[in-house]
C-alpha positions, -999 to 999 in steps of 0.1 A, spaced: 0 4 1 14 34 -7 19 61 18 -3 83 -7 -33 60 0 -25 54 35 -31 96 43 -68 108 44 -60 143 48 -25 161 45 -23 182 81 1 208 88 10 179 115 18 158 83 38 179 71 61 182 104 64 148 103 73 148 67 104 174 73 110 151 105 121 122 85 135 137 57 103 131 31 101 160 7 68 180 2 53 182 -33 30 215 -37 15 231 -65 -9 260 -72 -47 254 -85 -76 279 -87 -102 259 -101 -121 227 -96 -113 206 -121 -75 213 -124 -74 209 -89 -92 174 -87 -66 162 -109 -39 180 -91 -49 164 -57 -58 126 -72 -20 126 -83 -8 127 -49 2 165 -40 10 168 -3 -1 207 -5 -22 226 -28 -18 267 -27 -47 285 -40 -22 315 -50 -28 350 -56 -7 344 -90 -45 337 -101 -41 374 -108 -16 367 -133 -27 332 -148 -65 334 -144 -74 369 -149 -43 383 -171 -30 407 -146 10 419 -148 13 414 -108 -2 399 -80 -18 432 -66 -55 434 -82 -69 403 -71 -96 409 -43 -105 387 -15 -137 383 -26 -118 365 -59 -96 347 -39 -124 332 -17 -142 322 -49 -109 305 -63 -102 288 -28 -141 279 -27 -135 260 -61 -105 242 -51 -116 231 -18 -148 213 -32 -122 189 -52 -98 181 -28 -99 148 -11 -61 147 5 -43 178 -2 -35 208 27 -53 235 8 -37 272 16 -52 303 4 -32 335 -3 -42 364 18 -42 392 -10 -23 419 -14 -41 450 14 -60 424 30 -36 422 59 -6 447 58 -7 473 85 -37 466 102 -37 433 126 -77 435 130 -86 432 90 -59 407 84 -82 387 113 -112 396 92 -98 386 60 -83 353 74 -119 344 92 -136 349 57 -113 330 40 -118 297 63 -151 305 68 -166 309 33 -140 287 16 -132 258 41 -99 258 33 -74 247 56 -47 273 64 -38 308 51 -1 326 34 10 359 43 39 375 25 62 393 49 86 392 79 89 417 110 69 442 94 40 422 91 46 404 127 10 418 146 -9 405 118 6 368 114 -3 369 156 -34 378 153 -45 356 130 -26 328 145 -42 336 179 -76 331 162 -67 292 154 -56 295 120 -28 278 105 -5 305 87 23 295 63 50 322 58 64 337 23 98 352 25 126 362 -2 111 376 -35 74 382 -25 54 398 -49 28 413 -32 60 443 -24 72 440 -63 67 476 -64 92 483 -38 117 459 -50 112 470 -86 125 438 -103 118 402 -97 156 393 -93 170 369 -66 171 381 -33 190 380 -4 223 380 -24 237 405 4 248 400 34 218 421 55 193 409 35 203 377 42 206 380 76 172 396 81 156 368 63 170 342 87 160 363 117 123 368 98 122 326 94 132 325 133 103 349 139 75 333 118 83 299 136 85 311 170 51 330 167 37 297 153 39 299 115 36 260 101 54 263 73 76 293 51 80 298 12 111 311 6 112 328 -30 139 332 -55 171 332 -25 204 317 -33 205 280 -23 231 282 3 203 304 22 175 281 17 200 254 32 210 275 61 174 283 68 161 246 63 187 236 92 180 263 112 142 261 118 122 231 131 93 242 111 90 226 70 102 251 44 91 252 6 113 270 -23 102 281 -53 137 289 -72 157 288 -39 176 251 -47 173 218 -36 175 218 5 142 232 7 120 202 27 95 209 -2 91 226 -35 63 246 -56 58 259 -88 28 274 -101 5 243 -123 -2 267 -157 39 269 -155 51 236 -148 22 220 -176 40 245 -204 2 264 -203 15 296 -196 44 298 -224 60 333 -217 71 325 -186 108 309 -183 126 317 -156 159 294 -145 141 274 -120 110 262 -142 112 228 -152 80 223 -180 62 185 -173 43 187 -202 37 211 -237 -1 217 -227 -1 250 -247 9 230 -282 -16 201 -272 -46 224 -265 -37 242 -300 -35 216 -315 -70 200 -304 -90 234 -312 -73 233 -345 -87 201 -352 -121 211 -342 -124 239 -357 -113 220 -390 -139 190 -382 -165 219 -381 -154 237 -410 -155 206 -431 -186 193 -417 -167 161 -401 -179 171 -368 -208 158 -359 -209 127 -379 -239 102 -374 -230 85 -345 -226 120 -325 -264 126 -335 -294 116 -323 
């Protein structure tokens, strides 16, 4: 019997056990029922309903425009499909920074209205109050350090973060702070692999990397990127596991051709 069939439901506790025994944690994003069903059935450990929905589902240039209502809509669709994975939802930009009671309200709405299992919040010491407030309500929080896309206008670039000693030191401090506050995990995005190793070894909670090398306790990619649906995005850290853009394009072309040639529907496909 495989490990996957034994686990009824992945919980934050199970992720912790996976780190403790050295088993890597597999994570992907999903934003809708059909995709989440496929990803979950394939045995993924954690599904992130990312604010990257702003880019891949809505066509925005950044993650900033997506609203709390839209995130709840995506999360609700995903939760309905998932039988095994832990479902984590991004609290979107503007719904928690600078106001801990708004952070709590946003997190409670996500949990109550979507049925998700945890929330993710970007940032370190600057949002500590919001993180503590959400955790105090019994809502599991996943942290996110390194390249934090909600702060893209502050950085002005999507390049690798924490290459300088000062920023690396702050990242390690922030990671330890997140653990001390009670976060169950932390995403490390686009940071040097050596720093990922240091952070992962310094924390007892699991780290999940994206563009952060092999030493994180888990890995996450955006599902549309790894399936090759979104071909424009080609960072070094992305491995494409399929070329769905070409497959879907060919399928639609063939459908158009058959309709024009009056080959579809045929007699068998009619009533």
